[in-house]
N, CA, C and O atoms as CSV, one atom per row, in Angstrom:
chain,resi,resn,atom,element,x,y,z
A,1,MET,N,N,105.339,69.535,99.543
A,1,MET,CA,C,105.280,71.220,99.787
A,1,MET,C,C,106.343,71.254,100.395
A,1,MET,O,O,106.760,70.621,101.366
A,2,LEU,N,N,106.904,72.285,99.569
A,2,LEU,CA,C,108.317,73.093,99.540
A,2,LEU,C,C,108.434,73.916,100.911
A,2,LEU,O,O,107.686,74.849,101.203
A,3,LYS,N,N,109.500,73.426,101.723
A,3,LYS,CA,C,109.202,74.405,103.510
A,3,LYS,C,C,110.653,75.249,102.925
A,3,LYS,O,O,111.670,74.665,102.549
A,4,LEU,N,N,110.450,76.869,102.958
A,4,LEU,CA,C,110.994,77.448,103.046
A,4,LEU,C,C,111.813,77.911,104.346
A,4,LEU,O,O,111.090,77.698,105.319
A,5,PRO,N,N,113.142,78.508,104.773
A,5,PRO,CA,C,113.363,79.095,106.132
A,5,PRO,C,C,112.521,80.410,105.967
A,5,PRO,O,O,112.450,81.170,105.001
A,6,ILE,N,N,111.766,80.468,107.462
A,6,ILE,CA,C,111.016,81.536,107.978
A,6,ILE,C,C,111.681,82.873,107.120
A,6,ILE,O,O,110.795,83.657,106.781
A,7,LEU,N,N,112.940,83.251,106.741
A,7,LEU,CA,C,113.232,84.295,106.475
A,7,LEU,C,C,112.841,84.485,104.823
A,7,LEU,O,O,112.735,85.631,104.387
A,8,PHE,N,N,112.670,83.532,104.091
A,8,PHE,CA,C,112.046,83.391,102.695
A,8,PHE,C,C,110.423,83.065,102.672
A,8,PHE,O,O,109.946,82.637,101.621
A,9,GLN,N,N,109.700,83.234,103.651
A,9,GLN,CA,C,108.459,82.534,103.272
A,9,GLN,C,C,107.469,83.907,102.780
A,9,GLN,O,O,107.557,85.020,103.298
A,10,CYS,N,N,106.580,83.557,101.731
A,10,CYS,CA,C,105.990,84.461,101.073
A,10,CYS,C,C,104.740,85.256,102.363
A,10,CYS,O,O,104.470,86.453,102.268
A,11,LYS,N,N,104.425,84.809,102.923
A,11,LYS,CA,C,103.526,85.229,103.857
A,11,LYS,C,C,104.228,86.438,104.979
A,11,LYS,O,O,103.524,87.313,105.484
A,12,LEU,N,N,105.435,86.335,105.204
A,12,LEU,CA,C,106.172,87.326,106.025
A,12,LEU,C,C,106.319,88.349,104.717
A,12,LEU,O,O,106.114,89.554,104.864
A,13,ILE,N,N,106.654,87.835,103.550
A,13,ILE,CA,C,107.509,89.159,103.067
A,13,ILE,C,C,105.673,90.139,102.647
A,13,ILE,O,O,105.493,91.280,103.072
A,14,ASN,N,N,104.825,89.560,101.994
A,14,ASN,CA,C,103.053,89.865,101.842
A,14,ASN,C,C,103.138,90.967,102.858
A,14,ASN,O,O,103.137,92.163,102.567
A,15,GLN,N,N,103.222,90.396,104.268
A,15,GLN,CA,C,102.572,90.792,105.394
A,15,GLN,C,C,103.537,92.201,105.528
A,15,GLN,O,O,102.954,93.170,106.015
A,16,ALA,N,N,105.032,92.398,105.113
A,16,ALA,CA,C,105.847,93.353,105.153
A,16,ALA,C,C,105.284,94.564,104.171
A,16,ALA,O,O,105.112,95.733,104.515
A,17,ALA,N,N,105.044,94.002,102.884
A,17,ALA,CA,C,104.602,95.080,101.957
A,17,ALA,C,C,103.104,95.542,102.115
A,17,ALA,O,O,102.672,96.548,101.552
A,18,CYS,N,N,102.430,94.818,102.837
A,18,CYS,CA,C,100.844,95.199,103.404
A,18,CYS,C,C,101.583,96.646,103.825
A,18,CYS,O,O,101.856,97.723,103.294
A,19,ASP,N,N,101.767,95.810,105.438
A,19,ASP,CA,C,102.446,97.126,106.356
A,19,ASP,C,C,102.892,98.574,105.424
A,19,ASP,O,O,102.191,99.586,105.407
A,20,LEU,N,N,103.994,98.447,104.790
A,20,LEU,CA,C,104.393,99.455,104.148
A,20,LEU,C,C,103.300,100.377,103.265
A,20,LEU,O,O,103.031,101.570,103.408
A,21,ALA,N,N,102.810,99.485,102.385
A,21,ALA,CA,C,102.164,100.127,101.574
A,21,ALA,C,C,100.821,100.913,102.321
A,21,ALA,O,O,100.353,101.974,101.907
A,22,ARG,N,N,100.307,100.147,103.520
A,22,ARG,CA,C,99.238,100.962,104.071
A,22,ARG,C,C,99.899,101.915,104.640
A,22,ARG,O,O,99.025,102.781,104.683
A,23,GLU,N,N,100.936,102.433,105.167
A,23,GLU,CA,C,101.725,103.244,105.589
A,23,GLU,C,C,101.805,104.456,105.094
A,23,GLU,O,O,101.784,105.543,105.670
A,24,VAL,N,N,101.912,104.152,103.836
A,24,VAL,CA,C,102.225,105.130,102.671
A,24,VAL,C,C,100.950,105.496,102.052
A,24,VAL,O,O,100.830,106.694,101.798
A,25,ALA,N,N,99.689,104.505,101.669
A,25,ALA,CA,C,98.643,104.919,101.622
A,25,ALA,C,C,97.543,106.025,102.829
A,25,ALA,O,O,96.585,106.799,102.842
A,26,ASN,N,N,98.214,105.588,103.398
A,26,ASN,CA,C,97.435,106.603,104.650
A,26,ASN,C,C,97.849,107.915,104.922
A,26,ASN,O,O,97.194,108.702,105.606
A,27,GLU,N,N,98.911,108.156,104.404
A,27,GLU,CA,C,99.430,109.332,104.242
A,27,GLU,C,C,98.907,110.427,103.046
A,27,GLU,O,O,99.212,111.612,102.910
A,28,GLY,N,N,98.038,109.606,102.263
A,28,GLY,CA,C,97.131,110.505,101.075
A,28,GLY,C,C,95.730,109.791,100.930
A,28,GLY,O,O,95.028,109.223,101.768
A,29,ASP,N,N,95.588,109.985,99.761
A,29,ASP,CA,C,94.147,109.482,99.187
A,29,ASP,C,C,94.742,108.242,98.256
A,29,ASP,O,O,94.455,108.045,97.075
A,30,ALA,N,N,95.471,107.602,98.925
A,30,ALA,CA,C,95.710,106.358,97.461
A,30,ALA,C,C,95.307,104.693,98.239
A,30,ALA,O,O,95.187,104.309,99.402
A,31,LEU,N,N,95.213,104.146,97.099
A,31,LEU,CA,C,94.627,102.817,97.366
A,31,LEU,C,C,95.999,101.761,97.170
A,31,LEU,O,O,97.070,102.155,96.707
A,32,VAL,N,N,95.759,100.483,97.577
A,32,VAL,CA,C,96.791,99.650,98.169
A,32,VAL,C,C,96.635,98.324,97.234
A,32,VAL,O,O,95.576,97.744,96.991
A,33,ALA,N,N,97.787,98.019,96.821
A,33,ALA,CA,C,97.896,96.907,95.728
A,33,ALA,C,C,98.439,95.675,96.223
A,33,ALA,O,O,99.385,95.770,97.005
A,34,GLY,N,N,98.007,94.514,95.905
A,34,GLY,CA,C,98.787,93.271,96.857
A,34,GLY,C,C,99.524,92.813,94.911
A,34,GLY,O,O,99.047,93.281,93.877
A,35,ASN,N,N,100.557,91.963,94.976
A,35,ASN,CA,C,100.926,91.354,93.677
A,35,ASN,C,C,100.981,90.023,94.220
A,35,ASN,O,O,101.526,89.765,95.293
A,36,PHE,N,N,100.326,89.043,93.360
A,36,PHE,CA,C,100.749,87.320,93.231
A,36,PHE,C,C,101.748,87.139,92.081
A,36,PHE,O,O,101.863,87.796,91.046
A,37,CYS,N,N,102.313,86.276,92.445
A,37,CYS,CA,C,103.425,86.020,90.947
A,37,CYS,C,C,103.372,84.441,91.002
A,37,CYS,O,O,102.794,83.796,91.877
A,38,GLN,N,N,104.148,83.862,89.801
A,38,GLN,CA,C,104.188,82.443,89.617
A,38,GLN,C,C,104.811,81.773,90.773
A,38,GLN,O,O,105.271,82.423,91.711
A,39,THR,N,N,104.836,80.408,90.723
A,39,THR,CA,C,105.089,79.669,91.547
A,39,THR,C,C,106.369,78.442,90.894
A,39,THR,O,O,106.040,78.027,89.782
A,40,PRO,N,N,107.442,77.965,91.317
A,40,PRO,CA,C,108.020,77.079,90.577
A,40,PRO,C,C,107.126,75.654,90.715
A,40,PRO,O,O,107.500,74.686,90.052
A,41,SER,N,N,105.976,75.541,91.556
A,41,SER,CA,C,105.379,74.314,91.770
A,41,SER,C,C,104.654,73.772,90.495
A,41,SER,O,O,104.440,72.576,90.298
A,42,TYR,N,N,104.217,75.023,89.455
A,42,TYR,CA,C,103.931,74.046,88.273
A,42,TYR,C,C,104.570,73.698,87.285
A,42,TYR,O,O,104.109,72.885,86.483
A,43,MET,N,N,105.727,74.236,87.157
A,43,MET,CA,C,106.821,73.861,86.433
A,43,MET,C,C,107.639,72.594,86.594
A,43,MET,O,O,108.266,71.973,85.736
A,44,SER,N,N,107.461,72.301,88.160
A,44,SER,CA,C,108.003,71.435,88.869
A,44,SER,C,C,107.196,70.024,88.644
A,44,SER,O,O,107.689,68.958,89.013
A,45,GLY,N,N,106.169,70.092,88.134
A,45,GLY,CA,C,105.521,68.824,87.916
A,45,GLY,C,C,104.709,68.569,89.380
A,45,GLY,O,O,104.527,67.407,89.741
A,46,LEU,N,N,104.256,69.630,90.164
A,46,LEU,CA,C,103.982,69.215,91.455
A,46,LEU,C,C,102.510,68.950,91.622
A,46,LEU,O,O,102.036,68.336,92.578
A,47,GLY,N,N,101.505,69.691,90.167
A,47,GLY,CA,C,100.373,69.251,90.124
A,47,GLY,C,C,99.472,70.743,90.530
A,47,GLY,O,O,99.928,71.729,91.111
A,48,LYS,N,N,98.281,70.566,90.097
A,48,LYS,CA,C,97.292,71.509,89.790
A,48,LYS,C,C,97.466,72.180,91.685
A,48,LYS,O,O,97.987,73.167,92.205
A,49,GLU,N,N,96.620,70.855,92.224
A,49,GLU,CA,C,96.478,71.416,93.875
A,49,GLU,C,C,97.601,72.068,94.409
A,49,GLU,O,O,97.464,73.253,94.716
A,50,VAL,N,N,98.500,71.614,94.548
A,50,VAL,CA,C,100.128,72.085,95.205
A,50,VAL,C,C,99.989,73.902,94.597
A,50,VAL,O,O,99.942,74.922,95.284
A,51,VAL,N,N,99.964,73.797,93.503
A,51,VAL,CA,C,100.366,75.282,93.014
A,51,VAL,C,C,98.864,76.233,93.552
A,51,VAL,O,O,99.062,77.354,94.023
A,52,GLN,N,N,97.597,75.772,93.457
A,52,GLN,CA,C,96.781,76.675,93.603
A,52,GLN,C,C,96.889,76.618,95.288
A,52,GLN,O,O,96.118,77.438,95.786
A,53,GLN,N,N,97.599,75.908,96.208
A,53,GLN,CA,C,97.842,76.481,97.314
A,53,GLN,C,C,98.790,77.376,97.717
A,53,GLN,O,O,98.672,78.175,98.646
A,54,GLU,N,N,99.838,77.210,96.920
A,54,GLU,CA,C,101.024,78.060,96.638
A,54,GLU,C,C,100.337,80.048,96.579
A,54,GLU,O,O,100.544,81.083,97.213
A,55,PHE,N,N,99.488,79.600,95.411
A,55,PHE,CA,C,98.632,81.049,95.091
A,55,PHE,C,C,97.634,81.890,96.383
A,55,PHE,O,O,97.495,83.048,96.776
A,56,LYS,N,N,97.068,80.508,96.734
A,56,LYS,CA,C,95.983,80.935,97.837
A,56,LYS,C,C,97.153,81.577,99.354
A,56,LYS,O,O,97.017,82.692,99.856
A,57,LYS,N,N,98.080,80.669,99.747
A,57,LYS,CA,C,98.891,81.477,100.639
A,57,LYS,C,C,99.276,82.733,99.852
A,57,LYS,O,O,98.661,83.648,100.400
A,58,GLN,N,N,99.729,83.042,99.211
A,58,GLN,CA,C,99.899,84.337,98.509
A,58,GLN,C,C,98.964,85.659,98.603
A,58,GLN,O,O,99.222,86.779,99.043
A,59,VAL,N,N,97.665,85.066,97.972
A,59,VAL,CA,C,96.635,85.676,98.507
A,59,VAL,C,C,96.132,86.194,99.704
A,59,VAL,O,O,95.823,87.341,100.028
A,60,ASP,N,N,96.103,84.773,100.493
A,60,ASP,CA,C,95.399,85.322,102.046
A,60,ASP,C,C,96.027,86.527,102.896
A,60,ASP,O,O,95.452,87.175,103.770
A,61,VAL,N,N,97.104,86.649,102.517
A,61,VAL,CA,C,97.602,88.011,103.231
A,61,VAL,C,C,96.830,89.210,102.830
A,61,VAL,O,O,96.162,89.977,103.523
A,62,PHE,N,N,97.009,89.204,101.870
A,62,PHE,CA,C,96.315,90.355,101.348
A,62,PHE,C,C,94.714,90.706,101.213
A,62,PHE,O,O,94.168,91.797,101.048
A,63,VAL,N,N,94.246,89.591,101.322
A,63,VAL,CA,C,92.500,89.323,101.659
A,63,VAL,C,C,92.336,89.878,103.377
A,63,VAL,O,O,91.440,90.598,103.817
A,64,LYS,N,N,93.672,89.200,104.249
A,64,LYS,CA,C,93.669,89.538,105.791
A,64,LYS,C,C,93.271,90.920,105.837
A,64,LYS,O,O,92.287,91.408,106.393
A,65,ASN,N,N,94.557,91.715,104.892
A,65,ASN,CA,C,94.964,92.918,105.019
A,65,ASN,C,C,93.958,94.106,104.232
A,65,ASN,O,O,94.212,95.310,104.220
A,66,ASP,N,N,92.919,93.540,103.671
A,66,ASP,CA,C,91.964,94.261,103.106
A,66,ASP,C,C,92.839,95.233,102.203
A,66,ASP,O,O,92.896,96.414,102.544
A,67,VAL,N,N,93.759,94.661,100.687
A,67,VAL,CA,C,94.046,95.216,99.987
A,67,VAL,C,C,92.701,96.098,98.956
A,67,VAL,O,O,91.479,95.967,99.026
A,68,ASP,N,N,93.246,96.673,98.364
A,68,ASP,CA,C,92.240,97.496,97.516
A,68,ASP,C,C,91.895,96.927,96.266
A,68,ASP,O,O,90.801,97.313,95.854
A,69,PHE,N,N,92.603,95.981,95.407
A,69,PHE,CA,C,92.842,95.613,94.451
A,69,PHE,C,C,94.475,94.170,94.641
A,69,PHE,O,O,95.327,94.122,95.529
A,70,LEU,N,N,94.297,93.252,93.416
A,70,LEU,CA,C,95.303,92.601,93.475
A,70,LEU,C,C,95.689,92.367,91.903
A,70,LEU,O,O,94.887,92.290,90.972
A,71,LEU,N,N,97.356,92.256,91.822
A,71,LEU,CA,C,97.915,92.344,90.668
A,71,LEU,C,C,98.156,90.859,90.323
A,71,LEU,O,O,98.139,90.070,91.268
A,72,GLY,N,N,98.355,90.438,89.217
A,72,GLY,CA,C,98.746,88.817,88.843
A,72,GLY,C,C,100.044,89.355,88.079
A,72,GLY,O,O,100.036,90.482,87.582
A,73,GLU,N,N,101.031,88.614,88.010
A,73,GLU,CA,C,102.320,88.301,87.047
A,73,GLU,C,C,101.686,87.833,86.115
A,73,GLU,O,O,100.535,87.452,86.326
A,74,VAL,N,N,102.311,87.721,84.705
A,74,VAL,CA,C,101.962,87.034,83.855
A,74,VAL,C,C,102.010,85.815,83.908
A,74,VAL,O,O,103.029,85.145,84.076
A,75,ILE,N,N,100.776,85.375,83.751
A,75,ILE,CA,C,100.600,83.451,84.003
A,75,ILE,C,C,100.758,83.105,82.993
A,75,ILE,O,O,100.125,83.704,82.124
A,76,PHE,N,N,101.692,81.948,82.557
A,76,PHE,CA,C,101.143,81.249,81.411
A,76,PHE,C,C,100.108,79.979,81.455
A,76,PHE,O,O,99.465,79.672,80.451
A,77,SER,N,N,100.029,79.492,82.294
A,77,SER,CA,C,99.461,78.128,82.708
A,77,SER,C,C,97.998,78.687,83.374
A,77,SER,O,O,97.885,78.438,84.575
A,78,VAL,N,N,97.145,79.231,82.899
A,78,VAL,CA,C,95.930,79.671,83.499
A,78,VAL,C,C,94.840,78.431,83.811
A,78,VAL,O,O,93.735,78.581,84.334
A,79,GLU,N,N,95.476,77.081,83.325
A,79,GLU,CA,C,94.486,76.294,83.734
A,79,GLU,C,C,94.538,75.699,85.329
A,79,GLU,O,O,93.654,74.970,85.778
A,80,ILE,N,N,95.537,76.069,85.978
A,80,ILE,CA,C,95.938,76.293,87.723
A,80,ILE,C,C,94.620,76.630,88.395
A,80,ILE,O,O,94.184,76.006,89.362
A,81,PHE,N,N,94.005,77.680,87.806
A,81,PHE,CA,C,93.136,78.769,88.386
A,81,PHE,C,C,91.492,77.712,88.623
A,81,PHE,O,O,91.175,76.897,87.756
A,82,PRO,N,N,91.030,77.825,89.302
A,82,PRO,CA,C,89.766,77.535,89.626
A,82,PRO,C,C,88.902,78.314,89.023
A,82,PRO,O,O,88.924,79.545,89.044
A,83,ARG,N,N,87.950,77.477,88.350
A,83,ARG,CA,C,86.646,78.299,87.574
A,83,ARG,C,C,85.556,78.779,88.375
A,83,ARG,O,O,84.614,79.369,87.846
């Protein structure tokens, strides 16, 4: 599994995004969305399980922060998603 410096870990980036979005949403009557994006793991041939773990790491932060809905960027390889 790819290990990135703490500065670039998606968990920290997504947590900061959730904090900011929730702060702004609380100023009015707004919803908070989380966005998950593609990972280079699939195209690098690391396998379905690794790709699913990468997506799970992205989504776990949004679940923890009780976002109202999730958006997914264009995903071309839908076979990586659990059925």
